[in-house]
VOLUMZA-243074 format. One record per residue (C-alpha): x, y, z. Coordinates in Angstrom, 3 decimals, padded with zeros to 6 digits. Layout:
<pts>
+----------+----------+----------+
|        X |        Y |        Z |
+----------+----------+----------+
|        X |        Y |        Z |
...
+----------+----------+----------+
</pts>
This chain:
<pts>
+----------+----------+----------+
|        X |        Y |        Z |
+----------+----------+----------+
|  018.476 | -000.671 |  023.469 |
|  021.964 |  000.461 |  022.391 |
|  023.255 | -003.209 |  023.367 |
|  020.899 | -004.710 |  021.011 |
|  021.869 | -002.227 |  018.116 |
|  025.479 | -003.174 |  018.859 |
|  025.006 | -007.009 |  018.619 |
|  022.744 | -006.521 |  015.642 |
|  025.401 | -004.797 |  013.773 |
|  028.306 | -007.661 |  014.689 |
|  025.620 | -010.332 |  014.149 |
|  026.341 | -012.786 |  010.960 |
|  022.583 | -012.799 |  010.404 |
|  021.880 | -009.231 |  010.250 |
|  021.160 | -008.985 |  006.578 |
|  018.924 | -011.691 |  006.398 |
|  016.993 | -010.567 |  009.535 |
|  016.675 | -006.910 |  008.282 |
|  015.679 | -008.189 |  005.095 |
|  012.682 | -009.762 |  006.082 |
|  011.979 | -007.167 |  008.599 |
|  012.069 | -004.286 |  006.452 |
|  010.121 | -006.239 |  003.781 |
|  007.197 | -007.080 |  005.936 |
|  007.155 | -003.432 |  007.389 |
|  006.809 | -002.096 |  003.988 |
|  003.797 | -004.236 |  003.466 |
|  002.362 | -003.211 |  006.624 |
|  002.668 |  000.517 |  005.856 |
|  001.219 | -000.080 |  002.106 |
| -001.999 | -002.121 |  003.486 |
| -002.481 |  000.580 |  006.257 |
| -002.207 |  003.172 |  003.369 |
| -004.326 |  001.788 |  000.839 |
| -007.124 |  001.065 |  003.712 |
| -007.192 |  004.749 |  004.461 |
| -007.467 |  005.916 |  000.689 |
| -010.545 |  003.562 |  000.326 |
| -012.180 |  004.842 |  003.594 |
| -011.704 |  008.555 |  001.655 |
| -013.915 |  007.425 | -000.743 |
| -016.969 |  007.474 |  002.081 |
| -016.490 |  011.405 |  001.928 |
| -016.888 |  011.545 | -001.555 |
| -020.320 |  009.551 | -001.476 |
| -021.481 |  011.484 |  001.289 |
| -020.404 |  015.010 | -000.310 |
| -022.287 |  014.066 | -003.238 |
| -025.323 |  012.456 | -001.884 |
| -024.946 |  009.316 | -003.075 |
| -025.147 |  007.280 |  000.171 |
| -026.102 |  004.412 | -001.597 |
| -022.944 |  003.689 | -003.184 |
| -021.365 |  003.400 |  000.236 |
| -023.021 |  000.143 |  000.315 |
| -022.506 | -000.900 | -003.654 |
| -019.258 |  000.174 | -003.555 |
| -017.503 |  001.085 | -000.415 |
| -018.410 | -002.031 |  001.779 |
| -017.222 | -004.650 | -000.895 |
| -013.942 | -002.726 | -001.482 |
| -013.288 | -002.598 |  001.769 |
| -014.121 | -005.972 |  003.036 |
| -012.056 | -007.431 |  000.075 |
| -008.879 | -005.525 |  001.246 |
| -009.512 | -006.144 |  005.070 |
| -010.422 | -009.973 |  004.497 |
| -007.231 | -010.773 |  002.476 |
| -004.361 | -008.313 |  002.809 |
| -005.378 | -006.640 |  006.098 |
| -005.578 | -010.448 |  007.369 |
| -001.968 | -011.050 |  005.938 |
| -000.446 | -008.278 |  008.037 |
| -002.300 | -009.831 |  010.950 |
| -000.349 | -013.149 |  010.198 |
|  002.923 | -011.293 |  010.311 |
|  002.157 | -009.746 |  013.833 |
|  000.810 | -013.006 |  015.272 |
|  004.137 | -014.621 |  013.812 |
|  005.959 | -012.328 |  015.624 |
|  004.042 | -012.209 |  018.850 |
|  004.172 | -016.246 |  019.319 |
|  007.177 | -017.550 |  017.625 |
|  010.256 | -017.191 |  020.153 |
|  013.852 | -018.535 |  020.197 |
|  014.137 | -021.279 |  022.150 |
|  016.547 | -024.312 |  023.203 |
|  015.224 | -027.693 |  022.416 |
|  016.469 | -031.010 |  021.335 |
|  016.146 | -032.119 |  017.633 |
|  013.077 | -034.288 |  017.286 |
|  013.805 | -034.923 |  013.697 |
|  016.680 | -037.452 |  014.510 |
|  015.336 | -040.732 |  014.526 |
|  017.296 | -041.911 |  017.532 |
|  015.611 | -039.095 |  019.505 |
|  012.145 | -039.355 |  021.006 |
|  010.740 | -036.280 |  022.450 |
|  007.460 | -036.139 |  024.465 |
|  004.356 | -034.295 |  023.647 |
|  005.331 | -031.530 |  026.263 |
|  008.669 | -030.937 |  023.937 |
|  006.340 | -031.285 |  021.015 |
|  004.362 | -028.253 |  022.049 |
|  007.283 | -026.211 |  022.994 |
|  008.972 | -027.119 |  019.602 |
|  005.665 | -025.720 |  017.625 |
|  006.529 | -022.470 |  018.628 |
|  010.351 | -022.454 |  017.942 |
|  011.696 | -020.321 |  015.348 |
|  012.384 | -023.563 |  013.108 |
|  008.605 | -024.093 |  013.111 |
|  007.686 | -020.635 |  012.215 |
|  005.734 | -020.944 |  008.998 |
|  006.127 | -018.440 |  006.191 |
|  003.352 | -015.824 |  006.036 |
|  003.613 | -015.571 |  001.819 |
|  003.386 | -019.278 |  001.599 |
|  000.332 | -019.190 |  004.292 |
| -001.309 | -016.406 |  002.210 |
| -000.687 | -018.460 | -001.158 |
| -001.917 | -021.401 | -000.232 |
| -005.134 | -019.660 |  001.380 |
| -005.794 | -018.060 | -002.055 |
| -005.454 | -021.245 | -003.605 |
| -007.474 | -023.289 | -001.236 |
| -004.529 | -025.877 | -000.842 |
| -001.882 | -027.113 |  001.927 |
|  001.346 | -027.738 |  002.713 |
|  003.163 | -030.283 |  004.785 |
|  004.733 | -028.969 |  008.096 |
|  008.733 | -028.378 |  008.347 |
|  009.547 | -030.657 |  010.782 |
|  008.445 | -032.874 |  013.753 |
|  006.640 | -031.199 |  016.252 |
|  005.549 | -028.442 |  013.661 |
|  002.089 | -027.183 |  012.475 |
|  001.281 | -025.909 |  008.993 |
| -001.013 | -023.130 |  010.530 |
| -000.284 | -020.511 |  013.622 |
| -003.180 | -021.568 |  015.617 |
| -006.152 | -023.807 |  015.814 |
| -008.812 | -023.439 |  013.479 |
| -006.810 | -020.857 |  011.206 |
| -007.855 | -023.001 |  007.912 |
| -011.317 | -022.402 |  008.427 |
| -010.769 | -018.839 |  009.207 |
| -009.053 | -018.626 |  005.729 |
| -011.837 | -020.443 |  003.975 |
| -014.329 | -018.082 |  005.299 |
| -012.481 | -014.968 |  004.545 |
| -011.339 | -016.124 |  000.816 |
| -015.196 | -017.103 |  000.334 |
| -016.479 | -013.969 |  001.362 |
| -013.590 | -011.930 | -000.509 |
| -014.885 | -013.644 | -003.671 |
| -018.499 | -012.882 | -002.969 |
| -017.612 | -008.909 | -002.888 |
| -016.490 | -009.205 | -006.548 |
| -019.872 | -009.640 | -008.003 |
| -021.471 | -007.242 | -005.586 |
| -018.715 | -004.682 | -006.833 |
| -019.466 | -005.412 | -010.304 |
| -023.317 | -005.485 | -010.601 |
| -024.487 | -003.501 | -007.498 |
| -024.113 | -000.199 | -008.752 |
| -025.590 | -001.032 | -012.484 |
| -028.145 | -002.705 | -011.316 |
| -029.249 |  000.170 | -009.116 |
| -029.045 |  002.513 | -011.713 |
| -031.000 |  000.217 | -013.951 |
| -033.634 | -000.064 | -011.321 |
| -033.989 |  003.228 | -009.869 |
| -033.225 |  005.492 | -012.944 |
| -030.328 |  007.578 | -013.668 |
| -029.954 |  010.567 | -011.343 |
| -029.813 |  013.706 | -012.513 |
| -026.611 |  015.564 | -012.656 |
| -026.498 |  018.291 | -009.881 |
| -026.860 |  021.798 | -011.138 |
| -023.810 |  023.655 | -010.318 |
| -025.192 |  027.385 | -008.922 |
| -023.129 |  030.350 | -010.570 |
| -022.041 |  032.749 | -007.777 |
| -020.237 |  035.805 | -008.135 |
| -016.707 |  035.379 | -009.647 |
| -017.298 |  031.918 | -010.922 |
| -015.946 |  032.557 | -014.379 |
| -016.851 |  029.192 | -015.789 |
| -020.599 |  029.962 | -015.313 |
| -021.471 |  026.063 | -014.208 |
| -019.620 |  024.317 | -017.129 |
| -018.324 |  021.226 | -015.900 |
| -015.333 |  019.210 | -016.821 |
| -016.745 |  017.230 | -019.298 |
| -019.545 |  019.220 | -021.078 |
| -022.810 |  017.866 | -022.379 |
| -023.202 |  018.069 | -026.230 |
| -027.038 |  018.768 | -027.020 |
| -028.148 |  016.980 | -030.293 |
| -031.194 |  018.059 | -032.269 |
| -034.440 |  016.182 | -031.926 |
| -035.045 |  013.608 | -034.446 |
| -038.638 |  012.489 | -036.026 |
| -039.143 |  009.542 | -033.459 |
| -038.252 |  011.077 | -029.556 |
| -039.195 |  007.770 | -028.033 |
| -037.425 |  005.506 | -030.205 |
| -034.295 |  007.738 | -029.909 |
| -034.364 |  007.569 | -025.816 |
| -034.668 |  003.985 | -025.596 |
| -031.711 |  003.730 | -027.716 |
| -029.912 |  006.238 | -025.599 |
| -031.188 |  004.764 | -022.507 |
| -029.687 |  001.105 | -023.697 |
| -026.539 |  002.933 | -024.937 |
| -025.759 |  004.355 | -021.790 |
| -026.367 |  001.657 | -019.232 |
| -024.025 | -000.199 | -021.660 |
| -021.487 |  002.298 | -020.982 |
| -022.293 |  001.930 | -017.156 |
| -021.961 | -001.629 | -017.144 |
| -018.442 | -001.569 | -018.958 |
| -017.141 |  001.117 | -016.785 |
| -018.023 | -000.828 | -013.855 |
| -016.586 | -003.855 | -015.125 |
| -013.592 | -001.954 | -015.699 |
| -013.490 | -000.363 | -012.435 |
| -013.868 | -003.385 | -010.342 |
| -011.008 | -005.285 | -012.696 |
| -008.751 | -002.712 | -012.023 |
| -009.456 | -002.414 | -008.437 |
| -009.274 | -006.116 | -007.504 |
| -006.111 | -006.172 | -009.838 |
| -004.933 | -003.312 | -008.314 |
| -004.751 | -004.594 | -004.550 |
| -002.262 | -007.267 | -005.713 |
|  000.085 | -004.892 | -007.886 |
| -000.123 | -001.968 | -005.311 |
|  000.659 | -004.212 | -002.094 |
|  003.808 | -005.153 | -004.430 |
|  004.700 | -001.708 | -005.519 |
|  005.138 | -000.800 | -001.397 |
|  008.079 | -003.161 | -001.405 |
|  009.924 | -000.311 | -003.180 |
|  010.350 |  001.048 |  000.314 |
|  011.932 | -002.296 |  001.419 |
|  014.359 | -001.843 | -001.394 |
|  015.105 |  001.847 | -000.622 |
|  015.487 |  001.240 |  003.077 |
|  018.264 | -001.536 |  002.018 |
|  019.975 |  000.623 |  000.057 |
|  020.177 |  003.573 |  002.295 |
|  021.691 |  001.091 |  004.875 |
|  024.034 | -000.390 |  002.878 |
|  025.342 |  003.106 |  001.515 |
|  025.704 |  004.043 |  004.927 |
|  027.509 |  001.120 |  006.088 |
|  030.040 |  001.640 |  002.767 |
|  030.403 |  005.062 |  003.992 |
|  031.219 |  004.088 |  007.498 |
|  033.573 |  001.314 |  007.189 |
|  035.606 |  002.562 |  003.962 |
|  035.843 |  006.193 |  004.967 |
|  035.082 |  007.471 |  008.229 |
|  036.279 |  004.396 |  010.219 |
|  039.865 |  004.591 |  008.558 |
|  040.176 |  008.193 |  009.919 |
|  039.331 |  006.958 |  013.137 |
|  041.704 |  004.220 |  013.257 |
|  044.524 |  006.599 |  012.348 |
|  045.739 |  006.598 |  016.179 |
|  045.726 |  003.358 |  017.104 |
|  049.552 |  003.189 |  018.140 |
|  048.773 |  005.359 |  021.100 |
|  052.034 |  007.539 |  021.162 |
|  051.967 |  011.633 |  020.911 |
|  052.756 |  011.221 |  017.060 |
|  050.189 |  008.744 |  016.214 |
|  047.465 |  011.290 |  017.915 |
|  048.634 |  014.452 |  015.875 |
|  048.541 |  012.480 |  012.701 |
|  045.343 |  010.729 |  013.392 |
|  043.635 |  014.201 |  014.080 |
|  045.112 |  015.356 |  010.629 |
|  043.983 |  012.308 |  008.714 |
|  040.396 |  012.161 |  010.922 |
|  040.107 |  016.054 |  009.608 |
|  040.531 |  015.072 |  005.928 |
|  038.833 |  011.899 |  006.100 |
|  035.792 |  013.678 |  007.916 |
|  035.384 |  016.144 |  005.222 |
|  035.561 |  013.941 |  002.651 |
|  033.134 |  011.595 |  004.451 |
|  030.673 |  014.660 |  004.963 |
|  031.009 |  015.546 |  001.436 |
|  029.863 |  012.171 |  000.413 |
|  027.086 |  011.355 |  002.696 |
|  025.553 |  015.035 |  001.748 |
|  025.719 |  014.105 | -002.002 |
|  024.762 |  010.496 | -001.928 |
|  022.836 |  009.884 |  001.389 |
|  020.878 |  013.098 |  001.685 |
|  020.793 |  014.477 | -002.244 |
|  020.377 |  011.661 | -004.044 |
|  018.966 |  008.968 | -001.961 |
|  016.449 |  011.831 | -000.405 |
|  015.584 |  012.897 | -004.140 |
|  014.706 |  008.937 | -004.986 |
|  013.005 |  008.431 | -001.619 |
|  010.761 |  011.690 | -002.542 |
|  010.275 |  010.375 | -006.263 |
|  008.892 |  006.773 | -004.885 |
|  006.845 |  008.121 | -001.967 |
|  004.998 |  010.749 | -004.174 |
|  004.335 |  007.830 | -006.985 |
|  002.945 |  005.645 | -004.159 |
|  000.912 |  008.693 | -003.109 |
| -000.341 |  009.686 | -006.512 |
| -001.119 |  005.880 | -008.076 |
| -001.603 |  003.572 | -004.993 |
| -003.286 |  005.782 | -002.893 |
| -005.190 |  008.408 | -004.712 |
| -006.502 |  006.034 | -006.733 |
| -008.952 |  004.646 | -004.437 |
| -010.778 |  007.665 | -004.085 |
| -009.986 |  010.373 | -006.503 |
| -012.073 |  010.500 | -009.427 |
| -010.786 |  013.473 | -011.308 |
| -014.289 |  014.855 | -012.304 |
| -015.935 |  018.120 | -011.242 |
| -015.591 |  021.735 | -012.396 |
| -013.082 |  023.012 | -014.089 |
| -010.955 |  025.306 | -011.794 |
| -010.526 |  029.190 | -012.657 |
| -009.194 |  031.651 | -010.371 |
| -011.199 |  034.610 | -008.988 |
| -010.880 |  037.456 | -011.896 |
| -012.477 |  041.043 | -011.560 |
| -011.684 |  041.242 | -015.287 |
| -013.863 |  038.303 | -016.510 |
| -016.732 |  039.442 | -014.052 |
| -016.977 |  043.166 | -015.557 |
| -016.738 |  041.402 | -019.103 |
| -019.503 |  038.951 | -018.571 |
| -021.863 |  042.041 | -016.752 |
| -021.197 |  044.168 | -019.857 |
| -022.154 |  041.284 | -021.874 |
| -025.230 |  040.306 | -020.081 |
| -026.190 |  044.633 | -020.234 |
| -025.728 |  044.381 | -023.967 |
+----------+----------+----------+
</pts>
């Protein structure tokens, strides 16, 4: 393991390798994080006794996320597993003839590894790209084009279900009454919801008024569900790209660490390179001073500044990308337990 790390640090393509590797890792973590957030919405549906919403909202949401973005993550692992470095002849040269066995080996060589991003874009656009060289294939395995076509079609079919399923259910089965909050001792808000209902005086034609209110409420439900659907579909793309901030933070941290090592601490370690006793003494003094400067810069830049930056970015990822998959912000206003409010409410009831 240590030998691999040393070889990686001295490799000329270190930045290229780490750039691609960390970008894929950030996407993998992001997709898993969002899938977990969507799964938490099931807890809300069960808690509020709206199990039908599991079929009308959760199932199309999780299918859309799994068939597109989880499949992209699966392609990353497949690419890491089946493509490996190997020594083969150049079959792109017109003067060289390669056998079928050689072409089969070349197919899984590093030069024929397809780009996951290009495969994903072609899958969404229902198009194809020619192979990069002789013996290479456009897809990673046989039948991948058919699988991608089915995944995209099913994911697209989830959109009308997510858009029309809940409004049609409410239209056919009627509006469910809001569950009344049972006030208990110490419940100082007395069952008041976050958005209190407003009661209007009855008009001269109650039947006509109820009909207009029902149409108005159904219109609001369709509009709200359309906004929710558009927001979810677009957010799966934008939120996945937003997790790339982890890739940028990792690259910045690695480069800052390497700069502090090569430009500060390594100079102190090379102070006794001559090998005599005087150089060792001078090198020790230089290393003592350089180490102090290196420690101060490490704490100030890598620990404090980079740590604060990483905290703020991960906090945003939790609040926006993760919690938007299940958090609604509705419910009852929080009020802390207060004896004063309880006694005052009892006095008012006695009066």
